[in-house]
N, C-alpha and C positions, 0 to 999 in steps of 0.2 A: 720531340722531346720527355722524355722522365720525368715526372711528379718530384718538384725539387721545395725543399722545405727555403725560405724566403724571407727574411726578416729587412725591414726595413726602416731606418730610424731617423722619425721626425715624421708629423703628419699635415704640414703644410700643402703646398698643393699641387709642388712637383712629386712629393712622398704619396698623396694619394693619387694621383695621377698614375704612375706606375705602378699602386700595389693595384688598383680596380683593376688597369693592362693585364699583369703576369697573374692574379685569382679567375682571371677571364681566361687565360692561359693554361689552367686547371692546377697551377700551384698553391701550394700549402703557404701561404701569404699572413705575417705577424707584423703589426706596426706596433710598436716601441712611442709610445708620447709619455713625453716629459713633465708636462703641465696637467693642468686638470682635465684642458675640455679637447678638442681638436682642435687643427685653423693655424700650427705656426703662427707663420704672420697677423694670419690674417682671425687669429685667435678673438670673440667675443666680451663685453664687459655687459650686464646686462640689473638693472638694480631700477627701485621704485616705477616702472613701467617704462623704463629707457632702454634703448638697445642703440649699442655701441659697436663698431666696427673697427678692428683697431687697427685693419691693413689695407690691402687693396677697393676700395670703392668703386673705379672704370672700368667697368667690362665691357671686353673689344672682343673680337674676335666667335662671336658663341657658336658658331661651328663646332670650334673646337672640343664645348662641351657636349655639342649632339652627339659628335664621334664617341666617343667613351661612353655615351648608353646605349650606340649601336651596338658597341660590341660586344654588351651585355644582352642585346636584344632587346632593349626596352626601350622608352623615349622617355626623353631630359623634360620633357612637359609636364611628364606625369610624376616628377618629381622638387621642382624648383620651375621658377617662374620668373623670364626676365621683359622689363615692361622699358621700352627707347625711351633716353632722353630726348628730352625738346623745352630748351636748344641743349646740343652737347655740353657748352660750359658757356659762362660772360667770362669775360674779362676785363676788366677793369685798370685804368692805365693809376699813376700816383695823385691823379687828382678827379678820381672815380670818375673819368670816362667811360664807357667801356663799349667791347666788339663782343658783338653775339656770333656763336659759333652753333649750325648746326644745322643741320642736312637740310636746309631749304638755300638752295645755292646762288638764285640771284634775288635773296634777300641779302645771304651774303656779299652780293658784289656791289649790293649800294651802300655797305656801311661803310664796305675796304673805296666805295668811291669819292663817300663822305671824310674819310681820311687824307687820304690820296686818291684821286683820281688816276693818277700816273697807272696808281699801282694794282686795278682794275686788271688788265693785261697782263700783266707781271704776274697777277695771282693764276688766271689759262696759267698760266704760263708753267709755274713751278706745280700746283696739280697733276698738269697732263706730263712732268717730269718725273711725278712720282710714281706712276706708275709701273713702269721699270726695272723699280727699285724696290718695288715691292712684291714683282714677279723672280726675279731673282733674287731676292735677299728672304722671301718668308719660303722661298721652293728650299732655301738652307735650313731652315729654321729647323727642322728633326731628324739632320743629318745629323749625323757624329762625325765630327773632325777629329781622327784620331793620329794619323802620321801627318808627316808634311806634302806627303802627293796629296793627300784632300784640300789638303791651302791650295796651293800650287798649278789645280786644277780649277779653281776660282778665282786666281787671283788675275786675268787676264776683266776680268767681268766686272769685277769687284776696281782695277782702276778705269776700263771703262766709262764704273757710273760715278766716280773723282768720290770713292770713299775716304779718300783718303783727305777728304775737306772736315771741316768739322759740320755742323749740323748749321750754326749758323752762318757759316763761314757757304756754303749750300744756300740758305736761306735769305742773301742778304744781296744771292747773287740775278732776282726776282722781285725785291722791293725792297720802295727807296725813304718811309716813312721807319723812323727806326720804331716806333712801334706796331706795328705793322708785322716787324721785324722777329720781334719778340710774341707774337701772338702764334706767330708759325713755327717758332724753332725752339718754345721750352720744354714739351714734349719729352726731351731725353732727364728732365729732373724728375719725369715719373717713377725712371729705370734706373734712378740713384748718378749720370748723368751730368756732366754739365755740359752745356750746348756747342762753349767754348773751344771741348775737347773733343767731346762724341762722336762717332766717325758716323756719316751725313748718309749712310743707309737706314740709320733708326727717322731722315727722313720720309719713310715707307707705311710708316703712323698714321699719317692724314689722309694714305691712301685710302688705309684699312676701315679708317672710320667713317668717310666718305664714304665705303663698300658699303659696309656693311652694319655702321651705326654706334653710338656707346647705349650702353644700356644701365640697368638699374636693376637688380634681381629683389622682390621682391623677400620683404624682410630682411635685408644688409644680404650684405656679402657671406655672413656668414648661416645663411640657408641655403647657399653653397655647397661649401664644409660640410652641414649633415646631410645633406644631399645625395654628397661622393661620399660619406660613410656607411650613410644606411645601404648604399649601389653597392659597395664594397664586401659588409657583411650578408648582404645578402648574395655574395656568390662565395659563401664560404670564410670571406676572412675573417682575423682576428685582430681586435685593436685594446692593446693594455693602454690604460692611463695611467696618469703617478708611475710611469717608468723609465728613468735617469737613465740613457745608456753612458759608460763610463770606461768600459773598451774594446771593442773589435778585438777578439781573441787569435792568436797565426798563430798558423803551423807552416812555418818553409814562407811561401807564396799564396798560403791561400787563410781567407779570415772558416772557422770554423765557427764562431758560435759568437753571440753580444751580450756584452754582461752587462747589468743594472748594476744600480746603485744600493740597491736591498738585496744585490747579492744574488741574486736567478743568472740563469743563464740560458740562454733560447739557443739552442744548435740551430747552423745553416748551412745550406748548401751557397744557398749567394746572400751577400747582403748589400741593400741598393742604401745609399744614408741622403737625406733628407739635411744630413745641420748643415750648417757652414759649414763651406771648404776648408779653409783652416781648424774650427774646431773638431770635423774628422781627423783630419790630418795629425795637426799638433798636439789634439789632448783625449785621443783617442788610439789612437797606433804608437806604440814606442817608436823615436830614432830609429833603432837598428833594422826596420822590416822598411824604411823612408828613403831611397837613394836615390829619386826622381823626386818627391816633395819634398824634400826638408823645411824645417821649420824658416831658415835662411833665406830661403827662395818665393814662400812663401812671404814674409814679412818684409819681402821687398816687392812684393803687389801693390798699386794703386787701389785704396777703398774709396768707396763712396761716401758718400758726405751722409752723415745722420740728418735726424730727427727732434723738433721737439714740437708733442700735440699735446691739443687741451682738448679735455671730452666735456662738451658743459652740456647735464639736463635744463633748458629753459622752462617758465610757468605760463607764458605764451609766445603769441608767433610771430613775424615778423614778413608775414605778407603785406608790403603793399607795394610790389613789384619791384621793383632794386633788384631783387639777391634769388638767384636759382639756384636749382641744386649745389653743381657746378659750378661755385664762383674762384678764379684767380685775379688774387690785389696783386698788381706789382709795384714794389717800391720807384721810386725816381731815378735809383743805381740799377740798370743791372749788368754789365760785363762787371764793373768794379765789386758791385756787391756778390757774386757768383767768386769772383778772387777774395775775395773776407774766406768763404767758405767750404772752398776748395785745395786754394795754395797755400796763400797767408796764414789761414785756421785762425781767424780770431773772431769773433761775435762783433757783430758790428753793431752802433744803436739801429738801423732800420734795418728791415725785413718783409719778403716779400711771403702773402698766407695764401694757401690755397686753404676754404671756407666750404666746407660739406656739410649739404641741408637733407641730410635723408628721406626726414620729415616730412621734405615741401611736398613731395607725392606720394608717401607712402606713408600711408598711418598711423602703420605698425609697428611706427618705428619708436614711440614718444605715445603717451596719451593725451587723449584727445584736447586739443587749445594746448597744445604743446611742443617744445620742440626737440631733435634731438641732434648738434652740434659737433663737427668736427673740425676744429682748427689748426692750421699743419704750418712750419713752419719748418723750410729747411738749413741747416746749424753744419755746425766741420764737426768728424768725426772726434772718437776721443786722441787721435795726436796729437790733438789742438789744448795745451794747457789750459783748459778752464776749471775751473769750481763749480759744478753743475749744481751744488745744495746752497750754493751764494745767488749765480747765471738763473738756473731757473724760474724761483720764484718772482725777480727781475723784468725776467722777459716774458713771462702772463702779463704782470702788471701792465708795461707796454703794449700789448697786442691789447688785452681790454682798453686796457686807452683809446688805442686805437679804432677799435670795434664803435664802441661807445660813443665817439667825438667822427667819425666819417658812415658809418653802415647800420648799427642795432646802438639805438639812442634809450639810455637804461638798462641795459645787461644782464651789469650786474648786480643790481638787484633783484632779477630775476631770474637765479640760477639757484634752481635746487640739488643738484649731482655736480660732481665736479672728479674730474682728471686729469692728470697731468702725469707726460710720459722725457725721457731727454733723452742722451744717447746711452746714458745705463743703464737703461730700460732693455735697448736693446744688446747692449754685451753681458746682463747679469738675466733677463727673461729666455733672452732667447741665442744666448752665446755666439751673438755675432764678432765677429773681431774689431776692435779696435771703435765695436757701437756703431759698424757702418748699417745703415738703414736697406742696403741692397747689396753685398756684399762686396764684389770687386769691380768695382768702373770700367763702361763700354767706350772703353779708347782701338783704338784700332787693333795696337800691337798688343792689348787683349780681350782679342774678339776671336771666336771660332776655334784655330787651332792653337794659336795663341792664349786660349780661356785654357783652366784647369779639364780636363779631357772628365768625360763623359762614362769612364771606365779607367778606372785607375793602372797607372805606369808599373806601381811598385808592388800590386796586392792583385791574383787574376780575377779573383769573383767577388770582386769589389766596383761596385758601382756609382755613380755620383746624379745625381738632380738637384736642381730648385735652387737658385742666384746665382751663383758662385761660379758655375759651371754654363756650360754650351747648351743652349744657345743667350741664356741670362736671365736679366729677374725680369717682372712685371708680370702680369697671367698669361697672355701665350706663349711667354719664352719657358717659363718652369713646365707647364702644364706640357709641350713639347717634349720641356729635360726626361719623360715623363715615358714618351711614346717611343726616344731615343734610347733609354736604359730597358724596355719593357721586348724594341726588335734585339737588342743586343744580345740579351740573358736570351731570346730566344733560339739564335742563331750558333751563342759561345758556348752555351752553356749546355748543349744538349749528352 
């Protein structure tokens, strides 16, 4: 294949993954990033010695990063370091009792026994059941689903693996205890899914974690973005910051160029969009060129919940042994709260939290003796009639009060820096439709072939990567989308 001029819109993990692979193939690749730093959802805030990752914080499938560097003939370890999290998570019920989930299976089984002895054998059957799901599901993660035949070929396997069940239904076959069901069904929330709706294929995440572990990137997830940009530029790639794409210039069925807000035109033989799928189609391509991905079709899709996140830099540490790096604190309600978020579209009085303490084990994230905290709660997306200028401050107060009363006494008086985002951030800064935190929901009828495809049906040389296309959100998914697109470009644009 001859050398191509390739323009990648967006520098999230999906865009960087595709750009690195395409540059390694010898193409002239330019990334257009609208913000002042690369990363997309993995944007980094730094102030007064504190570092805050705004996006993904849980690193799994480290071999996928290793592969990227190997393609360039280099070693990932020379660019950034991954450190194992021990434990993976600490999961708290509404009364503060917790289950510690990590690599020590015997310790985990003993904790399960303390919750419900009958569920020990249930866990063994559960983890055994996730292996075939992983082996089939993960083998599809880097395969494009461009034709209905691609779906029909795997349908018998998906039926055999009961992918028509939700994750919660699947997990409930193995566990009797309500809290343990929560502990082993929450993972879809990390990719924008409701455990009561997301296909049980996502139960494979447990096998992935058990086999390869959970990691923290030294210096935060932003250090991975920085390393990927370095690798990309070493391969000859060009990164343009503050370059917001406003139009994909179309001639017939082909993209000719990408126009930026400041009027510059970037000619392209191939365009790869890491922008949100609805943003790509509805805002960058005029309707007359779109017969398949129409505005009406895109608006009818089901979108993920959004997020409210509070970033706190504090001048003390909470090292009393109660909190670890990754903490999940469940509300007393589970299904009811998720119904409020995903279906009823209302902001409830209660909430569940993901409390991330990166400086727990990584002193580079905060000044000595200080902590950088990331407090996240799922909330309805902007399809809900919520005035976030009012609801945001109220939610902040409720969360800080809860943390002070139950986990972090005196928290407010130790805050040095603070930043909060709500669904408006995902809409305005990330151009995410409805302010969805993870784009399109991972339900069965929006997965694989049913998801917006990695190659546009309307524009012959337009490809899509990131959370809204196949295989979906989460670091393994968006990195795999880059592999899919790089392979398609090499096969189809010769």
